[in-house]
C-alpha positions in Angstrom: -16.8 -4.5 -7.1 -18.4 -1.6 -4.5 -16.1 1.2 -4.0 -16.5 3.9 -1.2 -15.5 7.2 -2.2 -13.1 9.6 -0.4 -13.2 12.4 -2.5 -13.4 12.3 -6.0 -10.4 10.6 -6.5 -9.7 8.3 -3.5 -11.5 5.1 -3.1 -11.6 2.0 -0.9 -13.3 -1.2 -2.1 -13.9 -3.3 0.8 -13.7 -6.9 1.1 -11.0 -6.8 -2.3 -8.8 -10.3 -1.0 -11.1 -12.7 0.0 -10.7 -14.6 3.3 -8.9 -17.2 1.6 -6.5 -14.9 0.2 -6.2 -13.6 3.4 -5.9 -16.9 5.3 -3.0 -17.7 2.6 -1.3 -14.2 3.3 -1.7 -14.9 7.4 0.0 -18.2 7.0 3.0 -16.3 5.0 3.4 -13.8 8.0 3.5 -16.3 10.7 5.5 -18.8 8.5 9.4 -19.3 9.4 10.7 -17.4 6.2 12.7 -14.5 7.9 11.3 -10.7 7.3 14.3 -8.7 5.5 15.0 -5.1 6.2 14.3 -3.1 2.9 16.1 0.7 3.1 14.6 2.8 0.4 15.6 6.5 -0.1 12.6 8.6 0.4 13.8 10.8 -2.7 13.6 8.0 -5.3 10.0 7.5 -4.1 8.6 10.6 -3.5 10.1 14.0 -4.2 9.2 16.1 -0.9 10.9 14.5 1.6 14.9 15.2 2.0 17.2 12.5 0.5 17.2 10.2 3.8 16.7 6.6 4.0 13.5 4.8 5.9 13.3 1.2 6.7 10.9 -0.9 5.9 10.0 -4.6 6.5 9.3 -6.8 3.8 8.7 -10.7 3.1 8.5 -11.8 -0.1 5.6 -14.1 -1.6 6.6 -17.3 -2.9 3.1 -18.3 -3.9 2.8 -17.4 -7.8 -0.8 -18.7 -7.9 -1.7 -16.1 -4.6 0.2 -13.1 -6.6 -1.4 -14.0 -9.7 -4.7 -13.5 -8.3 -4.3 -10.4 -6.7 -2.4 -8.6 -9.0 -5.0 -9.9 -11.4 -7.5 -8.1 -9.5 -5.6 -4.7 -9.5 -5.1 -4.7 -13.3 -8.7 -5.4 -13.9 -9.4 -2.1 -11.9 -6.8 0.0 -14.1 -6.7 -1.5 -17.7 -5.0 1.5 -19.2 -2.3 1.8 -16.6 0.7 -0.7 -16.5 0.6 -2.2 -12.6 3.9 -2.6 -10.6 3.4 -6.6 -9.1 2.7 -6.9 -5.8 5.8 -9.1 -4.3 6.0 -8.7 -1.1 4.0 -8.3 2.6 5.1 -5.1 4.3 5.0 -4.7 8.0 5.0 -1.5 10.6 5.8 -2.2 14.4 3.4 -0.2 16.7 4.8 3.5 17.1 6.4 3.7 13.5 5.0 5.8 11.1 5.3 6.3 7.5 5.8 10.0 6.8 3.3 12.1 4.4 4.7 11.7 1.0 3.2 11.3 -2.4 4.2 8.5 -5.0 4.8 10.4 -8.1 8.9 12.1 -8.1 11.4 13.1 -10.5 12.4 9.1 -10.0 9.0 8.4 -10.9 7.4 10.5 -13.0 5.1 8.1 -14.7 3.4 6.9 -11.8 -0.4 7.7 -11.8 -1.8 5.6 -8.8 -0.9 4.1 -5.7 -2.7 1.1 -4.3 -2.8 -0.3 -0.8 -4.3 -3.8 0.0 -5.1 -4.2 3.9 -4.0 -7.7 5.4 -5.1 -7.2 8.9 -7.0 -4.2 11.3 -6.1 -5.5 14.8 -4.6 -2.4 15.8 -5.4 0.9 17.4 -4.5 3.8 15.0 -2.7 2.8 11.8 -4.8 5.2 9.9 -4.0 6.3 6.2 -4.0 10.0 6.2 -4.2 12.7 3.4 -2.8 16.1 5.5 -4.0 18.0 2.0 -7.1 16.9 1.9 -8.3 16.5 5.7 -9.5 12.8 5.7 -8.3 9.8 6.8 -9.4 6.0 6.5 -9.1 3.4 9.2 -8.0 0.5 7.3 -10.2 -2.7 7.5 -8.9 -6.2 7.0 -9.3 -7.2 3.1 -9.9 -3.8 2.0 -8.3 -1.6 -1.0 -7.0 1.8 -1.0 -6.3 3.9 -4.3 -5.4 7.3 -4.7 -3.4 9.4 -7.1 0.3 9.8 -7.0 0.1 13.9 -7.0 1.2 16.3 -4.3 -2.5 17.2 -3.8 -2.9 13.3 -2.5 -0.2 13.5 -0.3 -0.8 10.4 2.2 0.8 9.1 5.4 0.4 6.7 8.2 -0.3 7.0 11.6 1.3 5.1 14.1 -0.5 2.3 15.1 -0.5 1.8 19.2 -0.3 -2.1 19.8 0.1 -4.4 17.0 1.7 -5.1 13.6 0.4 -3.4 10.7 0.4 -5.4 7.2 0.0 -4.3 4.0 0.9 -5.1 0.1 1.5 -2.2 -2.1 1.1 -1.5 -5.8 1.7 1.4 -8.4 -0.6 2.2 -11.4 2.0 3.6 -14.1 1.2 5.3 -17.4 1.1 2.8 -20.5 2.3 5.8 -22.9 5.6 7.6 -21.7 
């Protein structure tokens, strides 16, 4: 797979998800199954945000064969890490942001990398940004982003102005604890 590096440790893989996989995910986005509101304590996810709660919308993916294909692709990239399996779609509404944070914390000290798969790109804004590094990435449908989980790679999501942003996320965890 071709990788485009934003720096030595952050890269993008265009076309990580196939068109067939994206169409299957599109069908899940628009099916009749309800979206759930999930509340995540910021301190359970990252150590640099106050102990408040952020809300995200998720929809569980019930297609086990689709999940296996996506999870296996991620595992092939990082055979030396345990990969938390993708299980749900996430969505951010227009104007909604994901505050700058990093993925390793005192509650998750063994997280080594964060992964994001982008399902759509039909929105203005919604860039993944790294404030300490000074670069950002405008997501492209089907692409995959990978970054270290450390504070140096603090990242967030700028608001989109006109459409919902859909993603899948996962993390790589050190095998030897």
